[in-house]
VMD Tcl script that draws the C-alpha trace (Angstrom):
set ca {
  {88.86 75.84 104.64}
  {86.59 78.73 103.41}
  {85.71 78.66 100.06}
  {82.98 81.33 98.57}
  {80.77 79.74 95.48}
  {80.82 81.75 92.63}
  {77.94 79.83 91.13}
  {75.68 80.62 93.83}
  {74.80 84.73 93.54}
  {78.03 84.83 92.45}
  {79.53 84.47 95.62}
  {78.65 87.57 97.15}
  {78.56 87.69 100.88}
  {75.39 87.79 103.05}
  {73.87 87.93 106.78}
  {73.42 83.61 106.75}
  {77.18 84.04 104.58}
  {78.93 85.65 107.42}
  {77.49 83.47 110.40}
  {78.53 80.78 108.80}
  {82.31 81.97 107.69}
  {82.51 83.86 111.20}
  {82.27 79.78 112.75}
  {84.51 78.93 110.81}
  {87.09 81.28 111.59}
  {86.31 80.31 115.49}
  {87.02 77.21 114.70}
  {90.45 77.90 113.06}
  {91.00 80.53 115.83}
  {90.46 77.89 119.11}
  {92.42 75.35 117.08}
  {95.53 77.12 115.96}
  {94.94 76.18 112.48}
  {95.94 77.04 109.45}
  {93.19 79.02 107.06}
  {92.76 78.74 103.41}
  {90.37 81.04 101.76}
  {89.13 80.73 97.77}
  {87.57 84.18 98.08}
  {86.85 84.43 94.38}
  {83.24 86.36 94.50}
  {81.29 89.72 93.96}
  {81.49 91.85 98.02}
  {78.53 92.19 99.95}
  {75.01 91.51 98.26}
  {72.89 95.06 97.92}
  {69.31 94.15 99.01}
  {70.16 90.77 100.89}
  {66.88 90.27 102.62}
  {68.69 89.15 105.52}
  {71.03 91.78 105.94}
  {69.95 94.73 109.08}
  {72.42 97.85 109.22}
  {74.04 98.05 105.84}
  {76.51 95.26 107.14}
  {78.08 97.15 110.06}
  {76.71 94.86 112.20}
  {78.72 91.81 110.85}
  {81.86 90.78 112.95}
  {83.58 88.78 109.48}
  {86.01 91.59 108.83}
  {87.21 92.08 112.59}
  {87.53 88.39 113.34}
  {89.21 87.35 109.95}
  {91.90 90.00 110.95}
  {92.38 88.63 114.36}
  {94.00 85.31 112.76}
  {96.82 87.63 111.51}
  {100.15 86.41 113.08}
  {97.91 83.63 115.00}
  {97.93 81.18 112.20}
  {99.04 80.84 108.59}
  {96.62 82.94 106.66}
  {96.62 81.47 102.24}
  {94.31 83.61 100.24}
  {93.76 82.15 96.43}
  {91.16 83.45 93.96}
  {90.58 82.54 90.11}
  {88.04 84.14 88.29}
  {86.66 87.70 89.66}
  {87.29 89.05 93.49}
  {85.98 91.88 94.20}
  {85.27 94.01 97.81}
  {84.71 92.46 100.90}
  {86.13 88.71 99.24}
  {89.11 91.00 97.98}
  {89.57 92.53 101.81}
  {89.21 89.12 102.97}
  {92.03 88.33 101.02}
  {94.05 91.29 101.32}
  {94.30 90.26 104.98}
  {95.90 86.70 103.88}
  {99.74 86.41 104.89}
  {99.81 85.25 101.18}
  {98.10 85.58 98.12}
  {98.21 82.74 95.40}
  {96.26 83.75 92.18}
  {95.49 82.44 88.75}
  {96.51 83.85 85.73}
  {92.70 84.83 84.65}
  {91.97 86.38 88.08}
  {90.74 89.70 88.68}
  {91.14 91.31 92.17}
  {89.82 95.12 93.23}
  {88.23 96.87 95.85}
  {85.43 97.62 93.60}
  {83.86 95.38 90.75}
  {81.72 96.46 88.00}
  {78.59 97.45 89.38}
  {79.97 99.27 92.39}
  {82.37 101.62 89.93}
  {79.18 102.49 87.69}
  {77.16 102.86 90.70}
  {79.58 105.74 91.60}
  {79.80 107.26 88.87}
  {83.13 106.02 87.85}
  {82.58 104.63 84.63}
  {81.43 101.25 82.46}
  {84.34 98.74 82.58}
  {84.14 94.93 82.12}
  {84.98 92.52 85.20}
  {88.35 91.32 83.27}
  {89.37 95.41 82.99}
  {89.14 95.60 86.78}
  {92.81 94.74 88.69}
  {94.31 91.74 85.98}
  {97.60 89.86 86.80}
  {99.06 92.29 84.06}
  {98.45 94.82 87.16}
  {98.40 92.46 90.80}
  {101.27 91.00 90.31}
  {103.89 94.39 89.74}
  {101.90 96.27 92.06}
  {102.90 93.32 94.89}
  {99.23 92.38 95.72}
  {99.98 88.71 94.26}
  {102.44 86.85 96.07}
  {102.02 83.97 93.88}
  {100.80 83.80 90.44}
  {99.70 80.21 89.22}
  {98.65 79.15 86.02}
  {95.23 77.40 87.35}
  {93.52 76.76 90.64}
  {95.10 72.72 90.64}
  {98.30 74.30 90.93}
  {97.37 76.90 93.32}
  {96.28 74.01 95.46}
  {99.50 72.39 95.09}
  {101.08 75.87 95.39}
  {99.17 76.51 98.82}
  {100.17 73.17 100.12}
  {103.94 73.63 99.80}
  {103.61 76.95 101.31}
  {101.64 76.01 104.43}
  {104.56 72.74 104.34}
  {107.12 75.43 105.88}
  {104.96 76.26 108.89}
  {104.72 72.38 109.91}
  {108.11 71.89 111.13}
  {111.19 70.09 110.13}
  {111.39 67.16 107.58}
  {113.83 63.98 107.71}
  {114.54 64.00 104.56}
  {116.69 65.84 102.37}
  {119.45 66.24 100.20}
  {121.97 69.26 99.27}
  {124.04 70.56 96.16}
  {127.11 70.40 96.16}
  {128.78 73.19 98.17}
  {131.55 73.59 96.26}
  {129.49 75.18 94.04}
  {129.09 78.61 95.44}
  {132.82 79.37 95.22}
  {132.27 80.03 91.28}
  {128.21 81.83 91.42}
  {130.27 85.41 91.96}
  {132.69 86.63 89.14}
  {136.43 87.29 90.43}
  {135.60 90.65 88.42}
  {133.82 92.80 91.10}
  {131.67 94.58 88.30}
  {130.25 91.67 86.57}
  {126.98 91.07 87.69}
  {125.52 87.58 88.62}
  {122.39 85.94 90.07}
  {121.69 85.50 93.51}
  {118.83 83.06 93.25}
  {121.90 80.79 92.26}
  {123.56 81.46 95.51}
  {120.12 81.15 97.18}
  {119.24 77.70 95.42}
  {122.79 76.06 95.91}
  {122.34 76.71 99.68}
  {118.94 75.49 100.15}
  {117.87 71.43 100.39}
  {117.29 70.53 96.69}
  {113.37 71.53 95.34}
  {112.83 73.42 98.38}
  {113.07 76.94 97.72}
  {109.47 78.87 97.38}
  {110.31 82.31 95.76}
  {107.32 84.99 97.16}
  {106.56 88.18 95.35}
  {108.72 87.53 92.86}
  {107.14 90.03 90.13}
  {107.54 92.79 93.02}
  {110.19 94.86 94.30}
  {112.89 93.30 92.04}
  {115.60 94.68 94.01}
  {114.86 92.22 96.83}
  {114.77 88.67 96.94}
  {112.33 86.86 99.40}
  {112.12 83.28 99.40}
  {111.23 79.86 101.88}
  {113.91 77.54 101.95}
  {114.98 74.63 103.89}
  {117.95 73.63 105.12}
  {118.65 70.04 106.93}
  {115.17 70.18 106.59}
  {114.76 73.07 108.59}
  {112.36 76.19 107.18}
  {114.08 79.27 106.90}
  {113.24 82.84 105.21}
  {115.90 84.40 102.78}
  {116.11 87.91 102.09}
  {118.80 88.92 99.78}
  {119.75 91.68 97.45}
  {119.49 91.80 94.06}
  {122.13 93.02 92.08}
  {120.54 92.34 88.89}
  {118.49 95.65 89.81}
  {120.02 98.63 90.36}
  {122.64 96.89 91.55}
  {121.33 95.98 95.03}
  {120.23 99.19 95.78}
  {117.37 99.19 98.20}
  {114.30 101.41 96.68}
  {110.83 101.48 98.33}
  {109.48 98.52 96.79}
  {112.21 96.26 97.92}
  {112.40 97.74 101.57}
  {108.41 97.07 101.50}
  {109.34 93.98 100.47}
  {112.14 92.83 102.76}
  {110.16 94.25 105.92}
  {107.16 92.39 105.01}
  {108.91 88.78 104.81}
  {110.80 89.70 108.14}
  {106.81 89.99 109.46}
  {106.12 86.81 108.05}
  {109.16 85.24 109.40}
  {109.15 85.95 112.56}
  {105.34 85.79 113.68}
  {106.06 81.79 112.95}
  {109.36 81.24 114.40}
  {111.06 80.87 110.91}
  {114.98 81.88 111.73}
  {116.10 84.49 108.77}
  {119.16 84.49 106.78}
  {120.03 87.57 105.05}
  {122.50 87.65 101.75}
  {124.22 91.07 101.57}
  {125.39 92.41 98.42}
  {124.43 96.02 98.10}
  {125.86 99.66 97.49}
  {123.54 101.10 99.96}
  {119.89 102.69 100.12}
  {119.28 104.39 96.50}
  {119.46 108.23 96.25}
  {118.53 110.98 94.03}
  {115.48 113.21 93.14}
  {113.44 110.68 91.79}
  {113.69 107.97 94.25}
  {112.49 110.25 97.05}
  {109.17 111.17 95.51}
  {108.43 107.47 96.81}
  {108.48 108.16 100.02}
  {112.04 106.34 100.63}
  {112.72 107.69 103.96}
  {109.91 106.16 105.48}
  {109.94 102.63 103.09}
  {113.52 102.26 103.83}
  {113.61 102.70 107.30}
  {111.19 99.72 107.74}
  {113.86 97.64 106.93}
  {115.24 98.83 110.24}
  {112.12 98.89 112.62}
  {111.38 95.27 111.59}
  {114.58 93.96 111.66}
  {115.89 95.66 115.33}
  {112.86 94.12 116.85}
  {112.95 90.40 115.50}
  {111.84 87.67 117.99}
  {113.57 85.04 115.59}
  {117.85 83.71 114.89}
  {118.58 85.70 111.75}
  {121.85 85.54 110.25}
  {123.66 87.86 108.20}
  {126.18 86.74 105.14}
  {127.86 89.33 102.73}
  {128.32 88.15 99.35}
  {129.90 90.78 97.76}
  {128.87 94.55 98.52}
  {128.39 95.76 101.99}
  {127.86 99.87 101.32}
  {126.34 102.31 103.98}
  {123.09 102.26 105.43}
  {122.26 99.55 102.97}
  {124.55 97.12 104.63}
  {123.16 97.34 108.16}
  {119.79 97.47 106.54}
  {120.35 93.55 106.14}
  {121.97 92.95 109.40}
  {119.18 94.43 111.73}
  {120.71 97.87 111.90}
  {124.14 96.52 113.17}
  {126.51 93.75 112.66}
  {126.61 92.34 115.45}
  {122.91 92.03 115.93}
  {122.50 89.00 113.98}
  {123.74 85.55 115.61}
  {126.56 86.03 112.67}
  {127.76 87.96 109.91}
  {130.01 86.81 107.88}
  {131.79 88.12 104.34}
  {132.78 85.05 101.29}
  {136.22 86.66 100.75}
  {134.77 88.99 97.62}
  {132.70 91.14 100.48}
  {134.26 94.69 100.28}
  {133.13 97.27 102.93}
  {132.25 100.52 102.92}
  {130.76 103.93 104.44}
  {129.50 104.25 100.52}
  {130.56 102.85 97.37}
  {133.89 103.24 96.66}
  {133.94 105.15 93.82}
  {131.96 107.80 94.88}
  {133.48 107.96 97.90}
  {137.12 108.44 96.07}
  {135.56 111.30 93.68}
  {133.95 113.06 97.04}
  {136.80 112.75 99.86}
  {139.58 113.31 97.08}
  {137.61 115.94 94.79}
  {140.08 118.77 95.25}
  {143.18 116.68 95.13}
  {142.25 114.71 91.95}
  {141.07 118.62 90.47}
  {144.53 119.98 90.81}
  {145.55 117.20 88.61}
  {145.88 118.70 85.41}
  {146.79 116.22 83.11}
  {143.39 113.62 82.06}
  {145.39 110.58 82.62}
  {147.09 111.20 85.37}
  {143.99 112.60 86.82}
  {142.55 108.90 85.84}
  {145.29 107.22 87.04}
  {145.76 108.75 90.38}
  {141.98 108.02 90.74}
  {142.18 104.15 89.73}
  {144.81 103.96 92.22}
  {142.56 105.75 95.17}
  {139.70 103.18 94.32}
  {142.04 100.48 94.38}
  {143.20 101.28 97.89}
  {140.32 101.42 99.17}
  {138.99 98.42 97.75}
  {141.86 96.68 99.27}
  {141.23 98.15 102.62}
  {138.15 97.38 102.53}
  {137.98 93.93 101.52}
  {136.35 90.96 103.51}
  {139.65 89.68 104.98}
  {140.95 93.14 106.76}
  {137.38 93.95 107.47}
  {137.28 90.40 109.58}
  {140.66 91.56 111.00}
  {139.13 94.50 112.50}
  {136.69 91.93 114.18}
  {134.00 94.79 112.18}
  {132.30 91.04 111.11}
  {132.83 87.61 112.87}
  {134.66 86.36 110.06}
  {135.47 85.80 106.34}
  {134.42 82.43 105.17}
  {134.43 80.12 102.16}
  {131.99 80.54 100.70}
  {131.25 76.37 100.54}
  {131.08 76.40 104.21}
  {128.09 78.95 104.32}
  {125.15 76.33 104.66}
  {127.57 74.53 107.07}
  {127.43 77.79 109.34}
  {123.92 78.31 108.75}
  {122.70 74.57 109.56}
  {125.33 74.37 112.65}
  {123.33 77.34 114.33}
  {120.15 76.21 113.26}
  {120.74 72.88 115.60}
  {122.51 75.02 118.45}
  {119.94 77.58 118.97}
  {117.51 76.95 121.66}
  {113.71 78.94 121.33}
  {111.23 79.18 124.08}
  {108.06 78.07 122.34}
  {105.23 80.69 121.37}
  {102.21 80.85 123.23}
  {99.70 82.93 121.29}
  {100.61 86.27 119.27}
  {104.33 87.15 119.11}
  {103.13 90.09 116.58}
  {100.08 91.94 116.51}
  {99.80 91.49 113.18}
  {101.81 90.98 109.61}
  {101.30 94.39 107.82}
  {99.43 93.69 104.71}
  {101.70 95.72 102.65}
}
mol new
graphics top color blue
foreach p $ca { graphics top sphere $p radius 0.5 }
foreach p [lrange $ca 0 end-1] q [lrange $ca 1 end] { graphics top cylinder $p $q radius 0.2 }
display resetview
C-alpha cells in the first residue's frame, strides 16, 4: 500500500518522496503483491530543495507503469488528485473515487500558471465529469467504502472460494420476454448466473452499451462482457467497444476466464457515430478478443447480427470454448427488418397497395426470423448448441472445471491499456 498524505505539503511529490515510493514499487514487483495506491495529492512540488533536473531523473512513473499486467493495481482517491498523482492513478487497473473527489492532469496553480484561467479545485474533474467520461471505474460515497470495494475487487485475483450459493437457475427462463420487441435488463441475467452476492460491476457509468462485471461461478472468478439492450438496442458504439476491449485485457492479464453475453444488432452505424472514430474503436474488440490467452465462452441471449455479434465471440463463433444460444436467439447478417428492406426493396416497391405491401413485408420479416432462429442455426452447426437458459450456469461451470491452463510466469501482456 502506498498513500500520499495530503496533510503533508498537500500530498505533493518531491525527490525524497520518489525514493520512498520507488522502494515500495520494487517490493511489490519482487513479491508479486497487489499494489494499492491512495493517490490524493497535488503532483510535483515546484521549488523542491532536493529536486535535481526538474524531476526527469526520477524513476517512479516508469517503475510504477511496469507493474501493469504483473500485479493487480488499485487506485483510490478521496479529495483532490492532480498532476503527477493523477498520472500514477491513471496507470492503475481500476480507479475508485469518492463522491467529493476531483481528478485532473493539472490543479488550479498549474492551470493559472499556464495562463488558462483561475479555477477552484472543485471545478476540475469532479465526479460528474470523471464517472461518465470513463476515468473512474467504481464511484463510492467515502473512503471507508472505497477500502471495502478495493478488498472486494482484489479478492477476485486471490483464487477460488469454497463457500458459495447460487440463485434458482429456473428464473433464467423468464428474464427475456417472449415478444422479441420487448426489452429486458441484462444485469438480471448476470445476477442470476453468478454466485449470490458476487457481482462487481465496473465502469457502470460509462459506455452504457456494454456491461463489464466480475462475478464468481461455483467460487471461480469470471469476467462477464454483455451487450446492454436497454441502450441503442445493444449496438456497439465506440465507448462500449473501448470498455469491452480493456476489460478483456484486464481478465486476460490475470488468467480470469471471460463470458460474453451477446444481444446486439451489430456495430452502430451512421454519419454521427463515425465522428467518434468507430472504425478504430470497434476493431479493438476483434484485436483483443482474437488474441486472448484465457478460456472464453459466448452465450447468445437474443440478437446476434453482423460484425457486432462475432465481436462478442473473438471474431468467430468457433473461437470460444463454446458458443451456444438460448431459444430466444436470432441470427443474421444484419437486423432482420433492415435486411428485408434492403434485400427485397424492388419487390416491395412493385406492390402498389400500401396495405398489401406492409403485409408482404411482415411476412418476409417473419420468414427471416424463422430461418434465423437459434434452433435452426444450431442445426447447421453455426453455433455449438441451443440450450435451456436454466442450463447456462451448468455449461459454464462444467468447462471451467475441465479446462487446464499452464501456470503463468511473469507477464502475459506488456501492460493493461490505460483506456
